[in-house]
NUZA-958774 format. One line per 2 residues: number of its first residue (from 1); for each residue x, y, z of C-alpha. Coordinates in nm, 3 decimals. Layout:
REM NUZA-958774
NUM = X,Y,Z  ...
//
This chain:
REM NUZA-958774
1 = 7.955,8.280,7.033  7.746,8.589,6.978
3 = 7.791,8.843,6.699  7.944,9.171,6.819
5 = 7.949,9.448,6.558  7.983,9.284,6.219
7 = 7.920,8.936,6.094  8.288,8.835,6.134
9 = 8.345,8.942,6.495  8.243,8.723,6.786
11 = 8.244,8.755,7.161  8.307,8.438,7.360
13 = 8.048,8.371,7.627  8.153,8.133,7.901
15 = 7.931,7.882,8.078  7.965,8.098,8.389
17 = 7.827,8.394,8.194  7.528,8.184,8.085
19 = 7.469,8.059,8.440  7.486,8.412,8.580
21 = 7.251,8.532,8.306  7.000,8.258,8.390
23 = 7.020,8.335,8.763  6.967,8.707,8.700
25 = 6.672,8.652,8.466  6.505,8.400,8.697
27 = 6.545,8.648,8.982  6.421,8.941,8.770
29 = 6.094,8.765,8.692  6.047,8.640,9.047
31 = 6.099,8.270,8.986  6.255,8.107,9.290
33 = 6.515,7.880,9.132  6.890,7.850,9.136
35 = 7.122,7.711,8.872  7.362,7.440,8.994
37 = 7.636,7.240,8.826  7.749,6.882,8.877
39 = 7.953,6.632,8.675  7.659,6.585,8.437
41 = 7.620,6.954,8.362  7.387,7.229,8.470
43 = 7.043,7.193,8.625  6.783,7.428,8.769
45 = 6.704,7.376,9.137  6.384,7.506,9.303
47 = 6.452,7.734,9.597  6.271,7.734,9.927
49 = 6.326,7.981,10.208  6.636,8.185,10.121
51 = 6.795,8.166,10.468  6.740,7.790,10.491
53 = 6.864,7.732,10.136  7.183,7.924,10.210
55 = 7.250,7.757,10.545  7.132,7.404,10.471
57 = 7.181,7.356,10.096  7.437,7.600,9.954
59 = 7.687,7.604,10.244  7.691,7.225,10.276
61 = 7.776,7.211,9.904  8.088,7.416,9.972
63 = 8.180,7.228,10.289  8.132,6.892,10.119
65 = 8.438,6.954,9.903  8.623,6.773,10.183
67 = 8.384,6.479,10.141  8.376,6.414,9.765
69 = 8.160,6.099,9.772  7.904,6.275,9.988
71 = 7.907,6.579,9.761  7.823,6.355,9.463
73 = 7.535,6.196,9.656  7.414,6.539,9.775
75 = 7.418,6.671,9.417  7.227,6.362,9.296
77 = 6.966,6.424,9.565  6.937,6.793,9.474
79 = 6.911,6.711,9.105  6.639,6.455,9.177
81 = 6.462,6.711,9.397  6.468,6.957,9.105
83 = 6.272,6.696,8.906  6.035,6.608,9.192
85 = 5.704,6.445,9.107  5.451,6.231,9.290
87 = 5.596,5.924,9.117  5.958,5.980,9.225
89 = 5.910,6.129,9.575  6.028,5.812,9.754
91 = 6.332,5.788,9.528  6.419,6.152,9.600
93 = 6.384,6.095,9.977  6.608,5.789,9.950
95 = 6.872,5.992,9.767  6.883,6.233,10.063
97 = 6.916,5.933,10.296  7.203,5.799,10.085
99 = 7.373,6.139,10.098  7.348,6.147,10.478
101 = 7.462,5.787,10.508  7.760,5.855,10.282
103 = 7.842,6.166,10.486  7.840,5.968,10.812
105 = 8.062,5.705,10.651  8.313,5.961,10.531
107 = 8.292,6.179,10.842  8.337,5.892,11.088
109 = 8.558,5.689,10.851  8.331,5.384,10.885
111 = 8.146,5.163,10.638  7.834,5.090,10.843
113 = 7.480,5.190,10.753  7.324,5.512,10.876
115 = 7.127,5.326,11.143  7.442,5.156,11.272
117 = 7.630,5.486,11.300  7.382,5.630,11.550
119 = 7.614,5.564,11.844  7.908,5.729,11.661
121 = 7.691,6.034,11.607  7.590,6.052,11.973
123 = 7.946,5.997,12.098  8.075,6.270,11.867
125 = 7.817,6.522,11.985  7.899,6.445,12.347
127 = 8.275,6.467,12.280  8.218,6.819,12.146
129 = 8.050,6.926,12.468  7.697,6.932,12.333
131 = 7.465,6.917,12.636  7.279,6.585,12.669
133 = 6.942,6.755,12.624  7.049,6.871,12.279
135 = 7.263,6.572,12.177  6.980,6.337,12.277
137 = 6.743,6.548,12.068  6.969,6.511,11.764
139 = 7.000,6.136,11.824  6.620,6.116,11.839
141 = 6.598,6.324,11.520  6.840,6.090,11.345
143 = 6.641,5.787,11.463  6.314,5.943,11.343
145 = 6.482,6.030,11.012  6.598,5.670,10.955
147 = 6.262,5.528,11.069  6.084,5.754,10.819
149 = 6.322,5.654,10.542  6.281,5.283,10.613
151 = 5.903,5.304,10.639  5.828,5.547,10.356
153 = 6.120,5.568,10.112  6.386,5.297,10.129
155 = 6.166,4.988,10.165  5.830,5.127,10.054
157 = 5.714,5.372,9.793  5.494,5.586,10.019
159 = 5.666,5.925,10.040  5.458,6.228,9.950
161 = 5.602,6.534,9.780  5.501,6.769,10.060
163 = 5.761,6.631,10.305  6.063,6.647,10.075
165 = 6.167,7.004,10.148  6.169,6.916,10.520
167 = 6.379,6.604,10.449  6.624,6.807,10.241
169 = 6.663,7.068,10.516  6.699,6.805,10.792
171 = 6.971,6.630,10.592  7.152,6.961,10.547
173 = 7.099,7.048,10.914  7.267,6.729,11.037
175 = 7.557,6.771,10.792  7.594,7.137,10.889
177 = 7.601,7.058,11.262  7.876,6.798,11.233
179 = 8.092,7.004,11.000  8.050,7.314,11.217
181 = 8.151,7.119,11.527  8.453,6.973,11.345
183 = 8.567,7.318,11.231  8.558,7.450,11.590
185 = 8.810,7.186,11.707
//
């Protein structure tokens, strides 16, 4: 509540009003952050390139409403990314891996690991008419992604902070591609 005209009158301010106020003030002073909400509350998320953030972070958040378990994992990864440090970089990378793995599991209705869903991914791309030159490229990207995660994040604590934005965008890129293809039917 905030006082309006006298000490007995109050105006109710909603959480949405506070979030919008924070976004406006951060923007006004040139700080590149966004304010996001999850089941734990509100957190401030560092922005990258506006066009990439919109296409590979914000839009997947909306599209993931159809994949609630993935959305929770994606939000956990974004929240961890907002608290990124040298000490937790591998954990943050692994959270993005878990989000992608959960997405594949929900999308393909399977329980296998990310590595074991590679063939499902390739078959799906081919079934949607994606030329082999491109579908093979995405299969290679997915294999490189899982190799990186296994070598630097999941089984070792060797991830550096400077690769995390790339990992976040690649995760969003793969999710975006599959959802976009599914929507085209």
